[in-house]
Backbone bond lengths (Angstrom), bond angles and torsions (degrees), N, CA, C in turn:
res aa  C-N    CA-C-N  psi(-1)  N-CA   C-N-CA  omega(-1)  CA-C   N-CA-C  phi
1 M - - - 1.465 - - 1.531 109.50 -
2 A 1.312 116.94 133.35 1.460 121.97 174.81 1.514 107.60 -104.06
3 G 1.334 117.11 87.34 1.458 120.33 -178.06 1.514 111.15 78.30
4 I 1.325 116.56 -125.20 1.458 120.70 -174.10 1.520 113.34 -87.45
5 D 1.340 117.42 -10.94 1.463 120.06 -178.67 1.527 108.26 -156.94
6 D 1.310 116.38 -170.60 1.458 120.24 -177.74 1.521 113.44 -89.99
7 L 1.315 117.65 6.79 1.466 121.37 179.07 1.532 110.31 -78.28
8 P 1.318 117.57 159.92 1.477 120.40 -177.70 1.526 111.82 -66.48
9 P 1.342 117.77 159.23 1.461 120.93 174.00 1.529 110.82 -57.47
10 L 1.317 116.08 149.87 1.469 119.55 -175.41 1.526 112.55 -63.38
11 R 1.330 117.40 -34.12 1.467 118.31 178.51 1.524 110.70 -61.69
12 D 1.332 117.27 -36.97 1.462 120.40 177.42 1.528 110.61 -67.45
13 V 1.334 116.16 -40.18 1.462 120.81 179.27 1.525 110.46 -62.22
14 I 1.324 116.45 -45.08 1.466 121.33 -179.14 1.519 110.87 -64.32
15 S 1.325 116.39 -42.36 1.469 120.43 179.55 1.525 111.24 -65.31
16 R 1.334 115.86 -44.41 1.468 120.11 -175.82 1.527 111.79 -67.13
17 H 1.331 116.91 -33.77 1.469 120.45 -177.29 1.531 113.31 -100.80
18 G 1.329 117.12 2.48 1.456 120.00 178.09 1.518 113.27 62.96
19 L 1.329 116.37 47.11 1.463 120.54 -173.21 1.530 112.79 -99.61
20 A 1.308 116.99 56.25 1.460 119.23 174.03 1.525 108.54 -63.44
21 A 1.342 116.52 133.00 1.466 120.44 -177.35 1.524 110.36 -62.93
22 R 1.315 115.91 141.80 1.462 122.34 179.91 1.520 110.65 -109.51
23 K 1.322 114.80 123.77 1.458 120.68 -179.09 1.521 111.14 -62.38
24 A 1.329 116.66 -36.44 1.465 120.57 -178.04 1.523 112.34 -62.26
25 L 1.337 117.28 -23.61 1.459 121.75 179.36 1.528 111.69 -99.44
26 G 1.319 116.48 6.19 1.467 119.95 -179.97 1.513 113.00 66.87
27 Q 1.330 117.31 30.38 1.462 121.00 -173.63 1.527 112.57 -88.78
28 N 1.312 115.78 128.22 1.463 124.56 167.78 1.520 105.55 -141.23
29 F 1.322 116.83 107.92 1.458 120.77 -171.47 1.532 111.29 -82.25
30 L 1.317 115.21 136.76 1.461 122.70 175.33 1.522 106.81 -99.76
31 L 1.331 116.15 110.12 1.463 120.40 -170.33 1.524 114.39 -99.03
32 D 1.312 117.72 -14.86 1.457 121.07 -178.41 1.534 108.85 -78.79
33 L 1.328 116.34 109.69 1.462 120.26 -176.72 1.520 112.59 -68.17
34 N 1.320 117.43 -20.19 1.465 119.09 173.32 1.522 110.26 -67.09
35 L 1.334 116.37 -39.19 1.461 120.28 178.58 1.524 111.40 -70.82
36 T 1.320 117.39 -41.81 1.468 118.81 178.89 1.531 110.51 -64.96
37 S 1.324 116.76 -33.06 1.467 119.96 175.99 1.529 110.99 -66.78
38 R 1.341 116.65 -38.25 1.473 119.84 177.84 1.523 110.71 -64.01
39 I 1.323 117.22 -39.27 1.469 120.37 178.35 1.524 109.74 -65.39
40 A 1.326 116.49 -41.89 1.467 119.97 178.54 1.523 110.74 -61.95
41 R 1.316 117.39 -41.22 1.467 120.43 178.53 1.528 111.06 -66.04
42 A 1.337 116.56 -34.67 1.461 120.36 179.12 1.527 111.77 -64.65
43 A 1.332 116.58 -21.04 1.465 120.71 178.87 1.522 112.05 -73.20
44 G 1.332 117.90 -10.11 1.461 121.34 178.23 1.515 112.55 99.42
45 D 1.307 115.51 -167.00 1.466 121.70 179.79 1.523 108.65 -74.81
46 L 1.319 116.38 111.39 1.462 120.96 -175.76 1.530 112.63 -93.28
47 T 1.307 117.11 -1.83 1.458 120.19 179.60 1.530 110.11 -60.10
48 G 1.311 116.17 128.94 1.457 120.01 179.54 1.504 113.53 71.69
49 T 1.344 116.95 20.86 1.464 121.67 -175.84 1.523 110.80 -124.61
50 D 1.329 116.20 139.94 1.459 121.11 169.24 1.522 108.23 -86.82
51 V 1.323 116.81 142.02 1.463 121.67 -178.97 1.524 109.14 -124.56
52 L 1.320 115.65 129.31 1.462 121.59 173.62 1.525 108.26 -96.50
53 E 1.325 116.11 126.39 1.458 121.30 177.94 1.523 108.90 -121.86
54 I 1.321 116.72 133.41 1.458 122.54 178.65 1.520 108.77 -109.08
55 G 1.321 116.69 131.59 1.459 120.90 177.07 1.508 114.72 66.54
56 P 1.331 119.00 55.80 1.471 120.75 -178.00 1.522 114.16 -68.42
57 G 1.326 118.09 -21.37 1.462 119.97 -177.95 1.514 110.57 58.48
58 P 1.339 118.08 -130.22 1.473 120.08 179.68 1.520 113.66 -75.77
59 G 1.345 117.74 -6.24 1.463 119.15 170.57 1.516 116.95 101.46
60 G 1.320 118.82 20.73 1.458 119.79 179.86 1.518 112.89 -61.36
61 L 1.338 117.01 -52.14 1.461 119.78 178.82 1.525 110.44 -69.31
62 T 1.320 117.18 -34.34 1.466 121.11 177.82 1.528 109.97 -55.42
63 R 1.311 116.34 -46.56 1.460 120.84 179.00 1.525 111.07 -63.37
64 G 1.338 116.38 -39.25 1.449 119.64 178.35 1.511 112.43 -63.77
65 L 1.314 116.91 -41.50 1.464 121.45 -179.82 1.531 111.02 -65.21
66 L 1.316 116.56 -43.58 1.462 120.54 -179.70 1.531 111.12 -68.49
67 A 1.330 115.86 -41.73 1.464 119.54 179.04 1.525 111.77 -66.25
68 S 1.361 116.35 -25.17 1.469 120.83 178.91 1.522 112.37 -82.67
69 G 1.328 116.83 -0.92 1.450 119.66 173.09 1.508 116.87 102.83
70 A 1.332 118.32 11.24 1.461 119.84 177.47 1.522 110.06 -54.70
71 R 1.320 115.58 134.21 1.466 120.19 179.42 1.527 110.45 -63.19
72 H 1.333 115.58 -42.76 1.465 121.15 -175.71 1.522 107.43 -156.58
73 V 1.311 117.45 131.85 1.460 122.28 175.09 1.526 108.47 -111.46
74 V 1.323 116.05 128.62 1.460 122.16 173.33 1.523 106.63 -108.56
75 A 1.315 116.40 111.76 1.459 122.11 -174.88 1.525 109.52 -108.87
76 V 1.329 116.26 125.66 1.465 122.28 179.69 1.526 108.44 -103.94
77 E 1.330 116.16 118.31 1.465 120.84 -176.32 1.525 110.40 -129.68
78 K 1.324 115.64 126.30 1.471 121.62 -179.10 1.525 112.07 -84.88
79 D 1.323 116.66 -27.16 1.463 121.74 -174.79 1.526 110.39 -87.97
80 A 1.314 116.67 107.09 1.465 121.13 -176.89 1.522 112.55 -61.25
81 R 1.323 118.01 -22.86 1.474 120.57 179.83 1.531 111.38 -62.25
82 C 1.340 116.55 -26.23 1.470 120.34 -175.77 1.525 112.75 -83.61
83 L 1.305 117.69 -13.20 1.471 120.43 -173.04 1.522 113.45 -61.05
84 P 1.347 120.50 -42.41 1.473 118.65 178.66 1.534 112.48 -61.70
85 A 1.327 117.95 -39.34 1.467 120.58 178.95 1.528 110.17 -65.05
86 L 1.320 116.71 -40.24 1.469 120.28 179.05 1.528 110.87 -69.36
87 A 1.327 116.72 -31.88 1.471 120.42 177.51 1.530 110.43 -64.01
88 E 1.326 116.94 -34.05 1.463 120.17 177.64 1.532 110.81 -65.71
89 I 1.322 116.27 -37.03 1.471 119.95 177.28 1.527 109.59 -67.87
90 A 1.330 116.41 -41.59 1.470 120.29 179.10 1.527 110.89 -60.45
91 A 1.327 116.26 -37.21 1.464 119.78 179.53 1.525 111.43 -68.52
92 A 1.347 116.25 -30.40 1.468 120.33 -179.68 1.527 112.05 -79.06
93 Y 1.327 116.13 -18.72 1.471 121.76 179.43 1.528 108.43 -127.83
94 P 1.325 118.15 71.72 1.468 121.73 -171.83 1.527 112.64 -54.61
95 G 1.335 114.82 129.27 1.453 121.26 175.01 1.515 115.73 75.91
96 R 1.348 117.65 3.46 1.473 119.18 -174.43 1.527 113.29 -113.82
97 L 1.322 118.21 -3.86 1.467 120.43 179.48 1.519 109.90 -131.50
98 T 1.330 114.96 124.20 1.463 121.90 172.80 1.514 108.28 -115.03
99 V 1.316 116.93 124.97 1.463 121.50 -179.82 1.526 108.55 -108.30
100 L 1.323 115.71 125.06 1.458 121.93 178.83 1.517 108.66 -111.74
101 E 1.310 117.24 122.23 1.455 120.61 177.93 1.522 109.21 -85.84
102 G 1.321 116.31 127.56 1.452 118.92 177.31 1.509 112.67 155.35
103 D 1.311 114.76 -177.32 1.457 123.16 -178.67 1.526 109.53 -87.82
104 A 1.325 116.98 122.20 1.465 120.87 -177.59 1.521 112.36 -62.11
105 L 1.332 117.40 -23.17 1.460 120.64 179.21 1.527 111.88 -78.04
106 A 1.330 116.66 -14.38 1.463 120.22 -175.72 1.525 113.82 -114.67
107 L 1.331 118.14 -22.29 1.460 121.39 -175.31 1.528 112.68 -80.40
108 D 1.332 116.29 141.52 1.462 121.99 169.64 1.527 106.86 -100.32
109 V 1.320 116.00 110.77 1.472 120.45 -174.50 1.519 112.04 -99.93
110 S 1.319 117.85 2.21 1.467 120.99 -171.65 1.528 112.84 -58.50
111 A 1.325 117.11 -34.02 1.463 119.74 -177.41 1.526 112.37 -68.56
112 H 1.321 116.98 -16.73 1.463 121.09 -176.40 1.530 113.18 -97.83
113 L 1.325 117.06 -2.93 1.457 120.83 -174.80 1.516 111.63 -118.51
114 T 1.329 115.71 142.22 1.463 122.25 178.02 1.527 108.49 -123.01
115 P 1.327 118.68 128.01 1.475 120.37 179.46 1.527 111.14 -60.29
116 P 1.326 117.21 154.14 1.466 127.43 -4.11 1.524 112.39 -72.37
117 I 1.335 115.15 148.93 1.463 121.36 -173.28 1.527 109.96 -126.83
118 R 1.320 115.37 134.23 1.463 121.53 170.31 1.525 108.10 -121.47
119 I 1.313 116.69 155.12 1.463 122.00 176.47 1.519 107.93 -116.27
120 A 1.316 116.87 131.18 1.462 122.03 178.26 1.519 108.13 -140.98
121 A 1.335 116.84 130.19 1.461 118.08 -175.45 1.518 112.26 -164.23
122 N 1.318 114.37 143.61 1.462 122.39 163.70 1.521 103.88 -89.04
123 L 1.315 116.31 86.33 1.464 120.68 -169.70 1.525 111.82 -66.30
124 P 1.332 116.80 138.06 1.468 118.49 170.05 1.527 109.01 -56.88
125 Y 1.330 116.91 131.83 1.461 120.00 -174.48 1.531 112.81 -57.43
126 N 1.333 116.96 -30.38 1.462 118.93 -173.09 1.527 114.00 -77.52
127 I 1.321 119.07 -10.68 1.468 120.28 178.68 1.526 112.41 -129.64
128 G 1.331 117.22 2.37 1.457 120.59 -172.76 1.513 114.07 -59.23
129 T 1.335 117.46 -49.88 1.458 120.02 -176.83 1.516 111.09 -66.96
130 E 1.334 117.74 -39.31 1.462 120.08 179.97 1.528 111.32 -63.14
131 L 1.320 117.20 -41.79 1.464 119.83 177.57 1.523 110.92 -64.33
132 L 1.330 117.00 -42.73 1.460 120.03 179.61 1.520 110.91 -59.53
133 V 1.316 117.33 -46.39 1.469 120.60 179.82 1.528 110.54 -59.92
134 R 1.302 117.59 -40.67 1.476 120.38 178.14 1.527 110.95 -61.93
135 W 1.328 116.68 -42.97 1.465 119.87 -177.68 1.528 112.12 -70.43
136 L 1.333 116.33 -25.44 1.461 120.21 179.95 1.524 113.42 -89.56
137 T 1.331 117.77 -9.54 1.468 120.07 -175.10 1.531 112.84 -127.37
138 P 1.329 118.90 48.78 1.467 119.35 176.08 1.526 109.99 -72.47
139 P 1.334 118.01 163.17 1.474 120.61 179.73 1.531 112.09 -61.52
140 D 1.330 116.58 -33.26 1.464 120.76 -177.37 1.531 109.83 -120.79
141 W 1.305 115.97 151.66 1.465 122.27 176.98 1.516 108.49 -135.78
142 P 1.356 120.24 137.30 1.460 128.37 8.20 1.532 113.32 -65.53
143 P 1.339 116.79 157.62 1.463 121.02 -178.50 1.520 111.06 -81.53
144 F 1.326 116.39 -177.94 1.466 120.54 -179.95 1.529 111.56 -74.54
145 W 1.339 117.19 -15.19 1.459 121.07 -176.90 1.526 111.17 -106.37
146 Q 1.333 115.62 149.35 1.464 121.75 175.12 1.520 111.94 -86.76
147 S 1.329 115.72 -38.11 1.459 120.04 -178.92 1.520 110.01 -152.03
148 L 1.333 114.48 158.15 1.455 123.10 173.20 1.524 107.42 -121.83
149 T 1.317 117.25 134.08 1.463 121.54 173.56 1.517 105.78 -128.31
150 L 1.341 115.52 102.81 1.457 120.54 -165.24 1.522 111.84 -130.73
151 M 1.320 115.34 142.00 1.449 120.56 175.81 1.524 110.27 -97.02
152 F 1.343 114.93 134.56 1.456 122.05 178.49 1.527 108.88 -134.22
153 Q 1.327 115.81 168.58 1.450 119.12 163.48 1.531 106.97 -58.25
154 R 1.325 116.64 142.67 1.469 118.84 -175.96 1.526 111.86 -58.04
155 E 1.308 117.29 -34.31 1.465 120.40 178.80 1.524 111.13 -59.57
156 V 1.334 116.45 -41.14 1.466 120.56 178.64 1.528 110.06 -68.40
157 A 1.337 116.88 -41.97 1.464 120.63 178.55 1.527 110.81 -59.17
158 Q 1.319 116.74 -40.99 1.467 120.30 179.02 1.523 111.31 -65.65
159 R 1.324 117.09 -34.84 1.473 120.04 177.00 1.529 110.71 -66.41
160 I 1.315 117.01 -34.17 1.467 121.15 -177.71 1.523 111.63 -67.50
161 V 1.331 117.60 -39.68 1.470 121.37 -174.38 1.524 113.06 -99.79
162 A 1.332 117.93 3.45 1.463 121.61 -175.47 1.529 111.68 -62.97
163 R 1.316 114.69 152.46 1.461 122.60 179.15 1.526 109.87 -113.56
164 P 1.337 117.42 162.12 1.465 119.63 178.06 1.523 111.35 -52.82
165 G 1.326 115.32 136.61 1.455 120.85 -177.91 1.509 113.27 94.68
166 D 1.351 118.16 -20.80 1.458 121.26 176.62 1.527 109.84 -73.09
167 K 1.313 115.67 147.15 1.457 120.11 178.06 1.526 111.44 -61.13
168 A 1.337 116.75 -33.09 1.469 121.54 -177.04 1.525 113.40 -83.05
169 Y 1.327 118.20 -7.28 1.469 122.42 -176.07 1.517 110.49 -66.26
170 G 1.339 115.96 131.04 1.453 120.10 -178.77 1.516 112.50 -171.97
171 R 1.310 116.08 -155.41 1.466 122.01 -174.92 1.520 112.35 -59.53
172 L 1.345 117.22 -39.35 1.464 119.93 -177.05 1.524 111.03 -66.74
173 A 1.317 117.87 -37.22 1.470 121.02 177.38 1.528 110.46 -63.97
174 I 1.326 116.27 -45.82 1.467 120.22 179.51 1.523 110.34 -59.96
175 L 1.318 116.20 -48.06 1.461 121.29 -178.21 1.522 111.46 -60.97
176 A 1.320 117.08 -44.99 1.464 120.85 -176.40 1.520 111.76 -71.51
177 Q 1.328 117.19 -40.71 1.459 120.30 -172.73 1.517 113.71 -85.80
178 W 1.316 117.79 -12.64 1.464 120.12 178.11 1.527 111.29 -69.38
179 R 1.321 116.81 -40.02 1.457 120.64 -173.52 1.525 114.31 -118.09
180 A 1.320 117.73 -1.14 1.465 120.31 -176.39 1.524 109.88 -146.06
181 E 1.321 114.35 168.37 1.468 121.96 175.96 1.516 107.20 -112.58
182 P 1.345 118.74 98.11 1.464 120.47 -179.08 1.526 112.27 -95.83
183 R 1.323 116.49 143.60 1.465 120.46 174.78 1.525 108.64 -151.44
184 I 1.315 115.33 143.83 1.466 120.95 176.81 1.528 108.37 -77.32
185 V 1.326 116.52 125.58 1.466 120.59 -176.12 1.529 113.50 -112.39
186 L 1.332 117.21 -12.53 1.462 119.18 -177.73 1.526 109.25 -160.91
187 D 1.333 116.18 133.47 1.463 122.48 173.50 1.515 108.93 -106.37
188 L 1.330 115.83 141.12 1.462 120.48 -178.23 1.528 109.84 -132.26
189 P 1.344 117.54 128.52 1.466 120.15 178.31 1.526 110.86 -78.37
190 P 1.324 117.82 163.07 1.479 120.38 179.94 1.516 113.42 -55.74
191 E 1.347 116.52 -36.50 1.469 119.07 -175.37 1.525 113.56 -69.60
192 A 1.311 117.98 -5.74 1.470 120.28 175.77 1.526 111.54 -74.88
193 F 1.337 116.62 -12.46 1.457 121.12 -173.54 1.524 111.79 -112.82
194 T 1.327 114.37 159.28 1.454 122.06 172.48 1.528 108.57 -127.29
195 P 1.346 117.62 117.46 1.464 127.74 -9.16 1.527 109.97 -73.35
196 P 1.337 118.38 158.11 1.468 119.86 179.59 1.527 110.64 -66.93
197 P 1.324 118.72 127.43 1.467 119.89 174.80 1.529 109.67 -72.52
198 K 1.314 116.19 172.56 1.467 120.13 -179.31 1.523 111.87 -83.98
199 V 1.331 116.94 -4.90 1.465 120.92 -176.28 1.523 110.20 -128.63
200 S 1.334 115.63 160.74 1.460 121.01 173.34 1.518 109.74 -79.16
201 S 1.313 116.22 161.58 1.458 122.30 -177.91 1.518 110.33 -124.08
202 A 1.309 116.14 165.23 1.461 120.91 176.97 1.521 108.63 -151.45
203 V 1.327 115.50 147.90 1.465 121.83 176.15 1.521 108.04 -100.52
204 V 1.330 115.40 129.07 1.458 121.54 178.49 1.521 109.00 -113.65
205 H 1.324 115.95 130.61 1.467 121.24 176.18 1.528 108.50 -105.42
206 F 1.332 116.10 125.84 1.458 122.58 178.79 1.525 108.79 -112.52
207 T 1.308 117.49 128.25 1.454 121.98 171.17 1.515 108.22 -104.38
208 A 1.326 116.93 123.94 1.471 120.37 -179.96 1.522 109.99 -67.28
209 L 1.317 116.97 131.38 1.458 121.30 174.37 1.526 109.20 -80.67
210 P 1.328 118.49 149.28 1.474 119.66 179.23 1.521 112.62 -63.61
211 A 1.328 117.01 -27.07 1.460 122.81 176.69 1.519 107.37 -150.65
212 P 1.337 118.80 157.75 1.460 119.91 176.79 1.531 111.42 -55.71
213 R 1.316 117.04 151.74 1.466 121.22 -178.09 1.527 112.06 -59.80
214 Y 1.327 116.18 -37.65 1.461 121.53 -179.61 1.528 108.20 -137.02
215 P 1.329 118.11 143.89 1.457 119.50 179.48 1.531 111.79 -66.61
216 A 1.306 115.91 138.98 1.463 122.36 176.26 1.521 108.19 -172.88
217 D 1.313 116.30 148.12 1.456 120.59 173.12 1.528 108.31 -73.30
218 P 1.333 118.84 125.00 1.473 119.97 -174.65 1.526 113.67 -56.76
219 A 1.332 116.73 -44.22 1.465 119.38 -177.26 1.525 111.17 -66.07
220 T 1.340 116.79 -40.23 1.463 120.18 179.78 1.523 110.66 -67.67
221 L 1.325 116.69 -44.29 1.460 120.17 178.62 1.529 110.42 -59.83
222 S 1.320 116.31 -43.37 1.458 120.55 179.34 1.533 111.06 -60.58
223 R 1.324 116.04 -41.82 1.471 120.17 -179.61 1.527 111.46 -66.49
224 V 1.326 116.25 -44.22 1.467 120.66 -179.87 1.526 110.42 -61.49
225 V 1.325 115.84 -48.50 1.464 120.25 -176.78 1.528 110.83 -66.46
226 A 1.339 116.88 -40.53 1.464 120.15 179.35 1.531 110.76 -61.14
227 M 1.320 117.37 -46.09 1.470 120.35 179.58 1.524 111.06 -64.30
228 A 1.312 117.00 -40.58 1.462 120.60 -178.03 1.521 112.05 -64.43
229 F 1.342 116.47 -44.38 1.463 119.11 -174.53 1.522 113.49 -89.29
230 N 1.321 118.19 -15.94 1.469 119.54 175.81 1.524 110.97 -64.70
231 Q 1.319 115.79 -25.35 1.468 121.07 176.45 1.533 108.17 -128.88
232 R 1.313 115.59 56.98 1.457 121.39 -168.91 1.526 113.57 -63.55
233 R 1.312 118.38 -20.36 1.464 119.74 179.14 1.529 111.93 -81.17
234 K 1.308 116.81 -14.25 1.459 120.10 -179.08 1.523 111.05 -86.29
235 M 1.329 116.39 155.31 1.455 120.51 170.49 1.515 108.83 -66.27
236 L 1.324 116.15 150.35 1.462 120.04 -175.66 1.529 112.80 -62.42
237 R 1.312 118.27 -30.34 1.459 119.00 178.57 1.522 111.37 -63.60
238 A 1.344 116.28 -23.54 1.463 120.46 176.82 1.526 111.80 -91.56
239 S 1.342 117.01 -46.39 1.470 119.24 -176.31 1.525 112.36 -67.95
240 L 1.348 117.00 -27.43 1.470 120.67 -178.81 1.520 112.63 -103.54
241 R 1.330 117.38 14.28 1.465 120.54 -176.21 1.532 112.28 -56.82
242 G 1.315 116.73 -35.91 1.453 119.36 -177.07 1.521 114.45 -83.16
243 L 1.331 117.37 -0.23 1.461 120.82 -176.66 1.523 111.71 -74.24
244 V 1.314 116.74 -54.57 1.473 123.74 175.87 1.532 107.21 -147.06
245 P 1.328 118.25 155.21 1.465 120.05 -175.66 1.526 113.55 -61.76
246 D 1.322 118.27 -40.95 1.463 122.04 -174.86 1.530 111.67 -100.89
247 I 1.326 116.28 50.66 1.461 120.46 -171.94 1.525 112.39 -62.30
248 E 1.331 118.29 -35.25 1.468 118.75 -178.46 1.528 111.21 -63.44
249 D 1.325 117.23 -42.57 1.464 120.24 178.55 1.522 110.93 -63.08
250 R 1.300 116.66 -39.39 1.475 120.39 -178.36 1.532 111.08 -70.07
251 L 1.316 116.43 -38.19 1.459 119.33 175.41 1.522 110.40 -60.36
252 L 1.320 116.42 -47.43 1.469 120.23 -179.82 1.518 111.46 -61.76
253 A 1.339 117.16 -37.37 1.461 121.53 -179.92 1.525 111.84 -64.85
254 C 1.321 116.02 -23.26 1.471 120.97 -178.98 1.528 112.21 -101.65
255 G 1.312 116.79 12.26 1.454 119.98 178.40 1.505 114.11 76.69
256 I 1.325 116.78 25.01 1.461 122.23 -178.34 1.530 109.03 -115.93
257 A 1.304 116.73 126.65 1.461 120.26 175.51 1.523 109.09 -73.19
258 P 1.331 118.89 132.36 1.468 120.77 179.33 1.519 113.30 -57.82
259 T 1.335 117.06 -22.02 1.466 120.47 179.56 1.527 112.85 -88.19
260 D 1.330 117.30 -3.74 1.466 120.40 176.24 1.521 110.15 -67.39
261 R 1.328 114.74 158.91 1.470 120.99 173.82 1.529 108.78 -110.05
262 A 1.320 115.78 161.85 1.468 121.17 -172.72 1.524 112.38 -54.41
263 E 1.328 116.96 -40.56 1.470 119.79 -174.26 1.524 112.97 -67.89
264 Q 1.340 117.65 -9.95 1.463 121.43 179.22 1.527 112.94 -91.30
265 I 1.334 117.61 -10.59 1.464 121.50 -170.10 1.520 111.14 -97.78
266 D 1.326 116.28 127.38 1.459 120.09 -179.38 1.525 110.97 -81.84
267 L 1.312 114.43 170.76 1.466 121.82 -176.15 1.522 111.70 -59.19
268 A 1.323 117.95 -41.45 1.462 121.26 -177.16 1.522 111.40 -59.49
269 R 1.340 116.83 -41.93 1.461 119.31 -178.00 1.524 112.14 -76.75
270 F 1.325 117.91 -31.67 1.466 119.24 173.52 1.536 109.69 -62.71
271 C 1.327 116.72 -41.79 1.466 120.21 178.93 1.529 110.77 -66.43
272 A 1.327 117.02 -39.15 1.466 120.36 177.27 1.525 110.48 -61.18
273 L 1.324 117.10 -42.60 1.462 120.60 178.72 1.529 110.96 -65.39
274 A 1.330 116.65 -39.60 1.462 119.88 177.77 1.526 111.32 -62.80
275 R 1.326 117.28 -39.46 1.467 120.49 176.91 1.525 111.38 -65.53
276 N 1.318 115.70 -39.86 1.464 120.77 179.71 1.517 110.68 -62.84
277 V 1.320 115.96 -45.76 1.468 121.33 -179.21 1.528 110.43 -67.30
278 A 1.335 116.90 -41.15 1.468 120.26 -178.92 1.519 111.09 -65.73
279 A 1.334 117.14 -35.82 1.464 120.81 179.74 1.524 110.77 -63.94
280 E 1.316 117.02 -35.18 1.470 121.57 178.37 1.526 111.41 -66.04
281 A 1.348 115.30 -33.32 1.466 119.42 -176.23 1.516 113.30 -78.29
282 T 1.352 118.47 -15.65 1.457 120.97 -176.79 1.515 111.77 -92.52
């Protein structure tokens, strides 16, 4: 056995196919198959599950997901240079890997996936946050996915799990924690990657909640939170002045002091304020 399966080591695959990582594509390859296996295990029980993977590169995590028992992996890869290496993995796991060439921000992959569905990816740094926001803000909830297991820069991971009062607490924490349960499951130093990035990384596992933690209109909540954190150093009576004319009264009605700042307000009170504002608009 060569690592997790009978396929060649990833360094050999990269050398044979000339897959030097490209900065323009946000590529930093994780070559240690023990680590990719740990990420696959962090995604949960993959038996009988389809898995969507974005940016597989030479296929380290892809191999981990398949070896962990994923029923079917749909891998979206923008870099055509990686396709021959991924084809070798598909040949080793007949009928269980579909590789789609294209931009993950533009492709509709729904036709290739059958529920239950999990998403697992070492996301390219340049599109990671945008993809996460899309997966957390579908028109309907629950979403098409059961869980997300995603790698980010550690700074982004800390923003996702931050709590009120934390320096990292902001819009991303509210968005992630309103509809999901996120937790950091693995930290990775720069030297784990080829080439080593300038920052540390972390894997975050999100479990989709059956319903949002607190009722709120998504668009209104998004607007309230965006206004509050866009001027996070200001008191809320100032940062939210343009939201409704009597903002101080509405803040007080929701248990929020007008002199508080956004980073002091928990999810429950942001949702209460969003409901208050939405009720005025109807």
